[in-house]
C-alpha positions in Angstrom: 78.1 101.3 90.3 77.3 98.2 92.3 77.0 98.3 96.0 80.4 96.5 96.4 82.1 99.0 94.1 80.6 101.8 96.1 81.7 100.3 99.4 85.3 99.8 98.0 85.4 103.5 96.9 84.0 104.6 100.3 86.7 102.6 102.2 89.5 103.9 100.0 88.3 107.5 100.6 88.0 106.8 104.3 91.7 105.6 104.5 92.7 109.1 103.2 90.8 110.9 106.0 91.1 108.2 108.7 94.3 106.1 108.3 93.5 104.5 111.6 90.6 102.7 109.9 93.2 100.5 108.0 92.7 97.5 110.4 88.9 97.5 110.0 89.2 98.0 106.3 91.7 95.2 105.9 89.5 92.8 107.9 86.4 93.8 105.8 88.3 93.3 102.5 89.6 89.9 103.4 86.1 88.7 104.5 84.6 90.1 101.4 87.1 88.2 99.2 85.9 85.0 100.8 82.3 85.7 99.7 80.5 84.8 96.6 79.5 88.2 95.2 79.4 88.2 91.4 81.4 91.4 91.5 84.4 89.4 92.7 84.9 88.2 89.1 85.7 91.8 88.2 89.5 92.2 88.1 89.3 95.8 89.2 87.2 94.9 92.2 89.4 91.9 93.1 92.6 94.0 92.9 91.2 96.8 95.0 90.1 94.3 97.7 93.5 92.6 97.6 95.2 96.0 98.2 92.7 96.9 100.9 93.4 93.6 102.6 97.0 94.7 103.1 96.1 98.3 104.2 97.2 97.6 107.8 100.5 95.9 107.1 103.4 97.1 109.2 107.1 97.2 108.6 107.8 97.5 112.3 106.3 98.5 115.6 103.9 101.4 114.8 105.3 101.8 111.2 102.8 101.1 108.5 103.9 99.8 105.0 101.3 101.9 103.2 100.3 105.5 103.7 98.4 108.4 102.1 100.3 108.2 98.8 99.5 104.5 98.4 95.8 105.0 99.4 95.5 107.8 96.9 97.1 105.7 94.1 94.8 102.8 95.0 91.7 105.0 94.7 92.8 106.4 91.4 93.5 102.9 90.0 90.2 101.7 91.2 88.3 104.7 89.7 90.2 104.3 86.4 89.7 100.6 86.4 93.4 99.9 85.7 95.5 96.9 86.8 97.9 97.6 89.8 101.4 98.7 88.9 
């Protein structure tokens, strides 16, 4: 597992235990997507970063679009290396 893949998995797991980390996680994902890491060519890595980049989206004041069920599904998809549904 590359360092980037390990960091993605770490951040996905962190969202499950610390949903308040969504803002930091989204910022990290967006910055990472602008980089030039060779792992960004990996569709599974790119899709996970894309999802993480929206981890802090809100549908209203204090109401988040994504929650534990989403984060768990994202983690499973990343671990299984499958395309998002």
